N, C-alpha and C positions, 0 to 999 in steps of 0.2 A: 502493498502499500502508501508505502514513501517512500518509493524507486524514479516513480514519477516526480514525483512535487522536488525532490533534489532534483535529476535529470535538468527539469522547470530551471532547478532553478542557474544550473550549473550556463546554462546554454545562457542566461540572460547575463554572467559576468565574464564574462567570456565578449570580449572585448570585439569589437566588427575588422575582421579583415582589410586593409588598405585595398584599395582600384585605381581605377585609370578613367573613369567614367569622365570626372570634372578636370581633367587633369587634358582627357582631347580640348573638350569642351572650354574652358580656361582655359588654358598655356600654348597648347599649341594653333588649335584653328588660330584667335586671338595674335595669335609671333607670327605668320607666315603669311596672316590678311596683313600688319600692320609694313613689316618690310617690301610685300607685297606694292602696298599703293607706296611709301617713301620712297622705292624704285622708282618708279613708275611720277612721279613727281622730278626727281633728278633727271630722268631722263625726257621728259616735259619744260624742262631750265637749261638741259644742254639745248636743246633745240633751240630757242629762245636768245640764249648768248652762249659762247666757246672763258667768257670769260675766268677763272683761278677762281679768284676774288669772290667773285656769284655764287660763286657753285658747292662753295665748298660749308655752308650750312645744310644743303639738301645734302650731300656728300655720305659728314657729318649721321646727317637724322639716319639713312638711312643706315651706315656702319648701326647706328646705335640698335637698334631693327635687329638690323642679323646675327646680335649680339642674345638680344633675346631668343631665339630660337636655333643660333651657329648650334649650337651641343646638341637637339638630337641628331645623330648620324644611325635614323632606319630610315627605310620607307622613300619616299619621290623624292628626300634632297639628296638621295644614293644615287639616284637613276643618276646614270650614263652620265657619272661625274661633277656632278651639279655643286655638290658643294662642295668640290674643291674649286670648280672655276671663278664662283664664288669670293672664296676671298684664297688663295696658292697661299699661306705661310706654314712654315719660314722656307722661306728658295736661297739655301746656301751658299749657292752657285751661280746666283747673279742672273738664274735666266730668263728673272721675269725685263729684265729690261732689259735684254741682249734681244728679245724677241718682239719687245715694244722697237723699241732701235731702229731692229729690221722693217716695222711694220711700217711705224711713221718714215721711214727713203722708200720702199717699195712701191708696189704694186697697190693703186685703189682700189681694183676687184675685190682685195681683202677681208676690206672694210667696209663692207656693202651686208644688212640682214640675213644672202643664205653666205657668206664664205665665213664670215670673222666668228662664228660658234669652232668654225673646225680647227683655229689657228690654236697655241701651245696657252694652257689651260695657262703659265706661269703671268702671260700681259694681256689677258685678260682680267675681269674680276671685280670685287675694292681696291685689292692692291697693284692692282694698277694702274685705278683711276688714283689712284692716291700716287704710284710716280710722275702721272701725268699736271696733280692742279700743287703738288707739293715738288717738281723738280729740287733735284743739291745742284744739280749743273745748269746751264742751258738747254734746254734740246733740240736736234739737229732740228728741227724738217717745226710747224706750224701741228702742234698736235691737236685740232678743231676736230677733225675728222675721227681723228682717232678717238675724243673723246665723248664724241657724240653717239659714235658704236657702239665703247665700254659701256655707258651710259644705259642705250639698248637695249643693249644685252645683256645685263643688269635687271632690267627687267621685266625682259623676255624669259630669263628665266625665275625671278621673282618666283611669277603667273601664272607659270605655270605646275612647280613646286604648289602654290595654292590653291593652281585651278582642281590635281591631280590629290591633293587632301581633301577641300572642299566636296567631289562629286565621287572618287570613289573608296578613298585611300582610310580616315576618320570610320566609312562605315566598313570598313574591313577590317579595320582594331580595333571600334563598337561591339560586335563582335564574332571573338575567339571563343571559339569554341566549340559556337552551333554547325552543326553540319551544314557543311559544300566551302568550308571556311581550310584553307590546304593552306591560305601563308600562318591563319595563329589557328592550330587547329588546341590550342587548349589556352585559357584562359594565362594560368602564368605565365606562360612568354612571353608574356605583352611584356609581365609585373618585369619580368627581367630583364626583357630588353629595356624596360626605360628606367628601370636602375646602372644598370649599364651604363647610358645616359649619362646623370650625377658621378659615379665614380668614372668613369675616362673623363671627363672632361670637365671634371678635379685636377684628375692627373696632369692636365694639359694646360691647367694654370700654371702649377704647382713647378712640372720639368722645366713647358715651354715659355712659356708668358713668362718667370720670373727665376728658372733655370736658364736659357741662354742668356738675356743680359748679366745672373751672375756669374756665370763665365768657374774661372775658381780665382783662390784670395787670393794669389799672385798674376793669375792674367783675366780679371775683370775685364766683362766681352760687353760697357754698354749702349753702344753702335747694333749689336744685333734684338735687339727694344724688338715690339712686333706693332706694325705704325709707328715706327721712332719720328716720324717725317711729317703727318700731321696732329705729334701730339700726344697719343691717344690709349701710349705703352697702359701709362697706369687706367685710364682711363676701359680698359679691359677689358682688363681683373676683373675690377668693382665693376662692370654690367654683367661680366660674368656670375658674377656670384650671387649674386640680383635675381640675375634671371631662376640660378639654380636654387634658386631657398625659395621664388615660389612657384617652381615647377615643385620639391617636395610641397607646400602645401597643397597643393591639391591634387595630389600621389595617397596624402598619406596626414590620417589624422590626431596621429601620433608617436610625434615624433621631438618629444623635447632639446634634446641632447645636441643631435643635426641643426634645429633648429636656432641654439642657444650657439650651438657652432659656427655658422652661417654667420650671426650676430656679429662674435667677435672677429673675420676675420673681416666682414664686409666694416668697418669700424675704424680696424688698424688701415687696407685700404686709402676707407674714408680721408685719415689725420694724413697721411701720410709728403704727400705731402713735394712728390718726382714723378711727374708725370712720365718722363719720359725716362728712369730709373739711372739722370746720368749718375747721384749720387753714392752710388756702384761702386764710382771710384775714387771712392775718400769708409779709409774703416766708420764709420761713425753710419756713414747711408747704408752704406751692407749688410752693416748688422738688421736695422730696418729692416732693408730687405726680406731678407734671410728672417727674421724674426715673422712678415707675414706668413714666407712657404711653409715655413713651418707652423703656421695655425691652419692653414689649406692642406699640410698633410695629415696635421691629428686628426683634423674633419672627415678628411677622403677615410681615417679609418674608426671614426665617432661614424660613417654612414653604413659604410661597411659590417660594420656591426650593432645596430639598433638599425639600422633600414632590412635589411636583412630578414633579420626573425618578419618584421613588419608585412613584408611583403611574398614572406612564403619562399625565396631565395636558400636551395641547398647553400649549404655550406663550403659546396667545394667550389661555391664558384667563383673565378677566374674575370676580374674587366677585364683584362686582354686577350678571349675568350668574342669578344664582341657580342648579336645578338643572340 
């Protein structure tokens, strides 16, 4: 007689497992919509004027929007390498600048809407446009045609990703486990994929966005910072952390340690006051960036320990395995 009430009490006391509907509806779809909107505005601005100074606000708005979804390395953004073409970094061999020089001095036919998507990914996207709007040295030719081709291509890619999410991929994710869904045959597959995005994005912030300019103690490399020409190196880290925190909020109702870790990292990044990590060349400035890097490393470990069980991801999960 007591068994049924005890079972009812147990069920009521068990917290609901975190799931992903809100992540799709409140984080992913609005994020890609914002990126499509800002890149279209950027392209429209470039049609009106190729003046670098006038385009910088629209460029930065589009880059900000990209940081809201850059961590989502699955689905339409990965088709045909779109995410790589949108933001090709790091580029240790400088292939982007070399390819852009060839485009600036070469056949204008390469810049048509039909042909430009076939050009090197290193010469396209936000990183390519940054070199045109914030050139370190005088450009070898008038960049107007290349600026317009790059912004049009960005808007095209953003629209393609957004349209695919809206028309089909959101439904593919939301119907995970349903009969006929061959992409996600089980709902836990989606939770694991989303968990992967969070962990690997934190690793990218730690190892690439901070690790590359830090270099070594004997040889710091501030010149290797991301988006150094546009002064966005620290801003990219901050926006990445804010976007990931927002994603966690939509994904799980109960991750207090992880959210507190994000708050610590965001507070440190906000207070750093070193836009392009130039301070890594000094002992005091380096220490501040190292502290932020350590905070993000600890946050990654916390997320692994707290979000893993919350999302029902197996103990043996390895973020490097992908989705």
